[in-house]
SEKERO-932872 format. One record per residue (C-alpha): x, y, z. Coordinates in steps of 0.5 Angstrom, whole numbers, plus 500, padded with zeros to 3 digits. Layout:
BEGIN
XYZ
...
END
This chain:
BEGIN
232261567
234267573
229266578
232273583
234279580
232287581
227287575
226294576
234295577
236291570
231295566
233301569
241299567
241303561
240310564
241312571
238318571
230313571
224314576
227307576
233308579
232313584
235312590
230314594
225310591
229304590
227299596
220299592
223298585
224290586
220284588
222279593
225273590
227267592
234264591
238262584
241256586
234253586
232249580
230251574
227244572
220244576
216248572
213245567
208240566
212235561
207230561
202234557
208235552
213231547
220231548
223235543
229235539
231239534
238240530
238247526
245247521
246254517
252254512
255261510
261262506
263255509
263257515
259252520
254253526
250249530
244250535
241245538
235245544
235238546
228237551
227232555
222231560
224238564
231239562
232243557
239244553
242250548
249249545
250254540
257255536
258261533
264263528
265269524
260272519
255268522
255271529
250275529
245271525
245266530
244271537
238273534
235266532
238264539
235270542
228266538
228260541
230262547
223265548
220259544
223255550
220259555
213259552
214251551
216250558
208252560
205257566
210257572
205258578
210261584
208258591
207263597
212268599
216266591
216270585
221267579
224272574
226271567
230276563
227281558
231275552
229269555
220271555
221274548
221281550
226287547
230289553
230296550
223297548
220294555
224300558
220303554
213301556
215301563
217308563
210309560
207306565
210310571
209316567
201315566
200313572
195319576
196320583
193325584
189327588
190322592
184323597
181317594
174320600
174327596
176324589
169319589
165325592
167329587
165325581
159321584
155327588
153333583
150327579
147322583
141323589
143323595
150320594
155318600
161314601
159308606
165304605
172306607
177308602
185309602
189315599
193312592
200314594
205310589
206307582
205300581
205295576
207287574
208282567
209276567
210272562
208264562
208266570
215269571
216276572
218280566
218287569
215290576
216298578
213301584
211298590
207292589
206290596
203296598
195295599
189299594
183300593
181295586
174299585
170295581
177290579
173286586
168285580
171279577
174276584
165276585
163272579
169267581
165266587
159263583
163259578
166256586
158255588
157252581
163247583
161246590
153244588
151250592
147253585
145248580
146252573
147260572
140260569
137259574
132264577
136267583
129267588
130260587
135261593
135268596
126269599
127274603
123279597
128282593
126278588
119277589
116282584
114279578
120283574
125280578
123273580
125271572
132274574
137268573
145268577
147269568
143276568
147279575
154277572
152279565
149286569
143285564
138284569
135291571
133289577
128293580
130295588
133298594
139295597
142298603
138304602
140306596
135305590
137301583
136308579
141312582
147309581
149312574
142315573
140316566
136322565
136329567
132330573
130326579
122325576
126321569
130318573
125314577
121314573
127310569
125305562
124298565
127293561
126285561
132282563
137279558
136285554
140291557
146291559
147297565
153299569
150298575
154297583
147296587
145290583
153289583
152289591
145284590
149279588
154278593
148280598
145272594
152268594
152270602
145267603
148260599
155260602
151262609
159265611
163272609
165273603
172274604
172268609
170263602
175267597
180266602
179259603
177257596
181262593
187266595
190261599
191256593
194262590
199263595
196270596
198275602
195275608
194283607
188283603
181285605
174285602
169290605
161293606
158298608
156301614
149300613
151293609
150289616
145282616
143277621
144270618
145264622
144268628
152271625
152279625
155279617
157284613
155284606
161286601
161290596
163289589
166295588
169301590
163306587
160308594
167306596
169299600
170294596
177290595
183292598
190289595
197288593
199288586
202281587
196278589
192281584
198278579
196271582
189272580
190273573
195268573
190263576
185265570
192265565
193257567
185255566
184255572
189251575
194252580
199246579
195240577
190242583
183245579
181250584
176254580
170249575
174246568
171251563
170257568
175261564
172261558
165261560
166268563
169270556
163268553
160276551
153279552
148279547
147286549
154288549
159285546
166287549
163284557
162277560
162274567
164281570
170281565
172286560
173283553
177286547
172283542
172290541
179290540
179296545
186294544
189295538
195290539
192285544
189278540
181278540
181273546
185278551
181280556
181284563
179286570
177293570
177298577
176306577
182310576
186305573
186299576
187293571
188285571
190283563
190277562
192274555
193267553
195267546
202271548
202268556
202273559
198277565
199285565
197289573
197296572
195301578
193307577
193308569
187311567
191310559
191302559
191301552
196305550
200302556
199295554
199296547
207298549
208292553
205287546
209291542
216290546
215283544
221280539
215277534
213285534
219288534
221285528
END
């Protein structure tokens, strides 16, 4: 398997006039790879997989050919002997077995600063179909207007009371995306190291910290009332004191109150007037789904009280450093979300970019985070997330079956070619981390609102679907 090479150039080789091969952007079309001389026999967990020995002998008009795949521990050998009229048949068979061999190798979790690549054929993709999917992704990238501060004002100020941008923003500038098969890069485009806003994708990072708190015994159960852990008045009312961590992650808490000078009803209000907004219908916790950044920010604040240190510090130490993420990502709060905790002034970060702020991160770091979930919360043999957490986040919410613990689920077939088990983090403007265990895929998209069509195109590029 090739561990080096310019994926963007390889994909654009069939058409020299495409954007991927534009000399002005060529430096942004590839990832840094490690030397091709590095061995490829340390990427699978052979202790978990039996040795395989397969011999296939074909006879057609007295012309014989044999394909042998001998997998001994971490070494795979493929021998093809092709004669006469069996040539095309056996090439197709070799294509199939090469793809199968990638899947048998297990998830390859690259070390920091490394990305391992694999050819489309080895990963089980049609190169032509994959090329079409990448071009579709680039065509569907929306970068204008690029001033996201103004985009937020235009989007929310007309319909949200006293709306203002409280956290930093950053202009969007370039396309970017990655497709990983079993942890190896099959395709990439744009500037994958550029740090951008990611909006509500950060919610999936935020719920991950609940898993870390459970792992470390800081939270006993997700079904515990949050008032048992946060006793500064925010959960004291009869309505709010029954709210659990489970409710906050599923966005079914219906918490009532004001946080960072923004009342709960002011975020995506229901009704046609200020009076209707203020007198909104109240629901018992767990009975009504409402996408609401005020309550998501409340979860971040509650976790700050539990960890008693800044959440970006916790995320870096417990997750990002372990997955080999870069040092360029930042997690912001608001200008008015500072608190004093244990004598220290700490900013409570936001769980989205609805009011600005949130997680600013590059595409490659997103891919590593997605790969952590694809690999059941493990990096190599190290269990980073609590065992079973990656399944727990995908349990559908009773009143919103396509939502789990701050991950969107494909249970409603929103991505028609994807399996029901696929799930994804989603953010304003077209930011996505798609995780697909059935196909061993992680796909990261930046600034592509038409996510379903693009993901479907990549799924259709797989050989099994092409044929």
